[in-house]
N, C-alpha and C positions, 0 to 999 in steps of 0.2 A: 408448557412445552419448553424444554431446555434449549437455548439457542447459542450457547457458548461452551467451550471446553478449555480447561486450563492447559498450558503447555506441558506441564509435568504429567498430567493425566493422559494427554494425547501421546506423549512420548512413551509412556508405559504401555499403553494399548497398542501402539505400533510395534513395539518390541515383542509383544506376546501374540497379537493377532492382526498383522498388517493387512490380511485379506479382507477385513471388515471395513476398510477405509478407502475412500476416494478423495484424494487431496487436490485442491485447486488453489493455486497461488495467483492472486489478483494484482500483484505488483507489476511494474514495468518489466519488459524483457531484460533490460540491463540489470535491474535489481535481482531478477530471478537467476540470471547467469552468474552473478557474483556469489550466490549461495542460496540454496533452498533445501527444504526437507526432502530426503530421498523418497522417490515415488510420486512427487507432486508434479502436476501439469500446470503450465502457465496460460492464464486467460486474463490479460490486463483489464482492469476495471473500466478504462475508457472505451473498451470494446465489449463490455459485458452487458448484454441485453436480456430481455425476457426469453427471446428465442435461444440465446446461448444457454441460459439456465435450464430450459426444457431439454435441449440436446445433452447437456451434461448430466441431468437427472436420469435420462435414459441410459447414458453411457455408464453411470454408476451401478446400474443393474442390481439395485437393492442394497448396495453398500451405503454406509453413512458418509455423506459428503462433508468435508471440512474445508471451509474457506479461510485462506491465509493471506495476510499482508504484513507490512512492516510493524505497524503499531496497533492495528485493530480498527482504524477508521475506514479504510477501503473495504475490508472484509465485512464490516457492518453494513456498508452501502450495498455490497453484493448480496448480503443476506436479505436486505430489504427488497431487492429486485427478485430474488429467489422466492420469497414469501408472497410478493404481490402477483407472482405468476401462479399462485395456488399450489406450489410445490412444498414438500416437507422432507424429512429425513436429512436435515442439514444443520450444521453448527458452524460457528466461526471460532477461530483460535484467539482466545482472550489475550490481549496484549501483543499479539502478533509475533513476528520473528525477534523483536526486541526482547521478548521474554523466553525465547526458546532455549532450553537447557543445553549448554555446550557439549555435555557428554552424549547427547542424543544424536549427534552427527549432522553434518550439512554437506550436500553435494554442490558442486560448481567450482568455478575458478578461484573464488575467494581472493582474487587479486584486488587491486585498488579500485574501489567503486563506492560511490556515495549513494545512500538511499535518497529517494525523491524528497523526503522530508528534510534531509541535510542539505540537499541541493538548493531547496527553497531558502533555507536559513542563510546559506553562503551568499546567494545572489542578493537577497534582501539586505543582509548585513553590509555587503560591499557597496551597494548602491546608497544606503543611508550614510555610510562613512564618507564615500567620495562626494556625494551631494552636499553633505554638511561642510566638508573641507573646502569645496569649491565655493559654496555659499559664504563661508566666513572669509576667505582670502581672495576670491576673484570677483564674484558678483552675487548679490543676495537672491537673484532669480533662481540660482541653482538650488536654493532651499526647497523648491518645488519637488525636486527628486525625492528626498526623504519624506516629504509630505505625502506624495502619491503612494509611496510604499507603505506608509503608515495607514492610509485609507484602505489600501488593498489588504493588508494584514488584518485590519479590524473587520473588514467585510468577511474575510476568510474565517476568522474566529467566530463570528456571529452566525454565518450561514453554513459553514462546513464545506464551502466551495472555494477552492483556491485557484484563481486565474493563473498565477505564476506556475503552479504545479501542472496545470493543464498545458501551458506553453512548454514547460520543460520536458514533459512526456513525449513531445513531438521531435525533440532533438535527437540526432543520430545515435549518441551513446546510450540513449534510453530505449532504443528500438530493438 
């Protein structure tokens, strides 16, 4: 059973037969507002449960469901929840919005907004930089800051669960 669709193939299909698709964007509300595929509904992954999947499956009313996120990681997690609920007729957008063709169109404010992935990189990078500078010029104990972020990023890479991303989704601009 095919579980993903390329952005170009989805774009072409939406252009010719949009009525066959039920689009679900699992990014944060802030990311969704900054730009999404026309016709998509927002159901953030941190609130996506088996019950949500069942309700959305019913709402799709026989249409193929496409799960969308920024890079494909969160949509794959949602796909796992969907399949563990025994539901079918679902695909995830391969590569996410990062791969969405520009000519296909995006709805939303498209103002300044950072994806959750970029927010994690900015926060981690600034903490490593500041911690290293403070450790080098003020007190070596400040080197614990970049060390802790190194541990967190390593854990995130190995487990697929990023604690910093979970915290960032709770901030007001991501609601």
